[in-house]
Residue, then its C-alpha position, 0 to 999 in steps of 0.5 A: m500500500s502506498d504512503t499518500n503522505t509522502t512528499p515528492v522529491a523536488f527536481v534538482r538540476d545536475a547541469m549548469l545553464s549556459e551563460q547568456a549575454p546581458p541585455i544590450t540596454d545594460s552593457g556596452v556603450v548603450g548601457w553606459v549612456r543609459k546609466n550615466l546620461f539618461p538615468n531619469v527624467f531630470s538627468s536626461i533634461l540636463t544631458v540634452v541641455a548640456l549637449f546643445l550648449i557643447y554643440k553651439i560652442v564647438s560649431g561656433a569655434f570650429p571655423w575659427f580654428a579651421n580657417g586659422v592662419w599660421d604663416t603671416p608676419s603681422l596681424a594686418a597680413c593675417r587679416e588680408v589673408l582671411q579677407g573678412q572670414v572668421g579665423g584665428c591669427f595663430s601666426v603670432l604663436t609661430e612668430r613669437w614662440n621663443q618669447l612666449l617660452f623663454g622671454f625676449k632677452y634670453p640668448e637664442e643660441h642658449y635655448w638648449r640649456p633650459t631645454l636640457a634642464f627641462i628634460g632632466l627634470f623628468v628623469a630626476a623626478a621619476p624615482v621620487l614620483f614612481s616607486a617602480v623606477p630604479r632607486k639608483l636614479l636618486i643619485f641624479t635626483m640629488v645632483y639635478p638641482f645644482v646642474a639645472f641651476w648651472l645650465i639655466w643661469g650659467g657661470t662657473i660650475l664651482s658655485p653650485l658644486m660648493i652649494a651642494i657640498g655645503f648641503v652634504v656637510g650640513y646633512i652629516a652634521f645633522t646625523r651626528l648630532e641628531a642622537q643627542s636631540f633633533a633641535m641640536g642636529l637641525i641647528g648644527g646642520i644649518v650652521a655647518t652648511i652656512i660655514v661651508w658656503i662662506i668659505s666657498g665664496y673665497i674659493t670660487g672667486p679666483l676660479s670663476g672661469v672653470l667650466a663656465l657657461e655664459a652667465v644669464p642675469s635673472r632679469d633676462m629670464g622670462g616666458f613660460m620658463l620663468n613660471f615653470i622655474l618658480g612653480v617647481v622650485c617653490v613647491s619643492l621647497s615649501i613642502p619640507i618647510g611646511i612639514l617643519l612648520a606643522l610640527g613646530r606648531q604642535s610642539s610642546m616648546p612655547i617659543i618654537k610653537g609661538i614662532c610657527v603660529v605667528f609666521i603661519e597666521f601672518i603669512r596666511g593673512v597677507p595677500l601674495i601680491t603684497l609679499l611680491f611687492v615687498a620682495n621687489v621694493v621694500l626688501a631693498y631698504f633693509l639691505p646695506p647700500g650697494t647690496t644686490f639681491d637677485l630678484i628671482l631669489r627674492v620672489i622664490i623666498m616670498i612665494t615659498m613662505f606663502s605656500a609653506a604656510y598653507i601646506a603647514e595647515v594642510i599637514r597639521g590637519g593630517l596630523a590631527a586626523l591620526p588617532k593617539g594610539q599611533y603616537e603611543a605606538g612609537d613610544s612603546l617601541g622606544l623611538d625618539y621624537a624624530q624617529n617616531m615622526r619619520l617612521i610612523i606619523l608623517p608617512q600616514a599624515l602625508k597620505i591623508s594630506i595628498p589632496g590638500i597639498v596638490n590643491v596648494a601646489v596647483g594654486l601656487f603654480k597659477d599664482t606665479t603669473l602674479v610676478s607680472v605686476i612687479s615687471m617680471f616678464d613671465l608668460v602673461g607678462m610677455i603677452r601683456g607687455p612686449i608682444l601686445a605692445s608691438t605694432e605687428w601684433n597689437g590687437v591679438y588676444w584670444e590666440l595668445f591667452g588661449f596658448a597660456v590657458v593650454m600651457f597652464f592646463i596641461v601642467c595643472y591637469s597632470i599634477s591633479q591626475y598624478s595625485q589621484w593615481l598616487e592616492r589609489q596606489l597608497a590606498t589613502g583612507h582608513r578602512 
C-alpha cells in the first residue's frame, strides 16, 4: 500500500545553464549612456541641455580654428589673408614662440640649456614620483638641482658644486648630532652648511672661469620658463618647510610653537601680491647700500613662505586626523621624537594630506603669473607687455591667452591626475 503522505522529491538540476549575454540596454556603450546620461527624467533634461550648449560652442569655434592662419608676419597680413572670414591669427604663436617660452632677452643660441634642464627634470623626478623606477636614479635626483641651476643661469660650475657640498656637510652634521636631540642636529646642520658656503665664496672667486657657461642675469629670464622655474622650485621647497612648520606648531616648546603660529597666521593673512611687492621694493631698504639681491631669489623666498604656510595647515590637519594610539605606538617601541615622526606619523599624515597639498601646489603654480605686476616678464607678462605692445601684433588676444590657458592646463591637469593615481596606489583612507 502506498504512503499518500509522502512528499515528492523536488527536481534538482545536475547541469549548469549556459551563460547568456546581458541585455544590450545594460552593457556596452548603450548601457553606459543609459546609466550615466539618461538615468531619469531630470538627468536626461540636463544631458540634452548640456549637449546643445557643447554643440553651439564647438560649431561656433570650429571655423575659427579651421580657417586659422599660421604663416603671416603681422596681424594686418593675417587679416588680408582671411579677407573678412572668421579665423584665428595663430601666426603670432609661430612668430613669437621663443618669447612666449623663454622671454625676449634670453640668448637664442642658449635655448638648449633650459631645454636640457627641462628634460632632466623628468628623469630626476621619476624615482621620487614612481616607486617602480630604479632607486639608483636618486643619485641624479640629488645632483639635478645644482646642474639645472648651472645650465639655466650659467657661470662657473664651482658655485653650485660648493652649494651642494655645503648641503652634504650640513646633512652629516645633522646625523651626528641628531642622537643627542633633533633641535641640536637641525641647528648644527644649518650652521655647518652656512660655514661651508662662506668659505666657498673665497674659493670660487679666483676660479670663476672653470667650466663656465655664459652667465644669464635673472632679469633676462622670462616666458613660460620663468613660471615653470618658480612653480617647481617653490613647491619643492615649501613642502619640507611646511612639514617643519606643522610640527613646530604642535610642539610642546612655547617659543618654537609661538614662532610657527605667528609666521603661519601672518603669512596666511597677507595677500601674495603684497609679499611680491615687498620682495621687489621694500626688501631693498633693509639691505646695506650697494647690496644686490637677485630678484628671482627674492620672489622664490616670498612665494615659498606663502605656500609653506598653507601646506603647514594642510599637514597639521593630517596630523590631527591620526588617532593617539599611533603616537603611543612609537613610544612603546622606544623611538625618539624624530624617529617616531619619520617612521610612523608623517608617512600616514602625508597620505591623508595628498589632496590638500596638490590643491596648494596647483594654486601656487597659477599664482606665479602674479610676478607680472612687479615687471617680471613671465608668460602673461610677455603677452601683456612686449608682444601686445608691438605694432605687428597689437590687437591679438584670444590666440595668445588661449596658448597660456593650454600651457597652464596641461601642467595643472597632470599634477591633479598624478595625485589621484598616487592616492589609489597608497590606498589613502582608513578602512
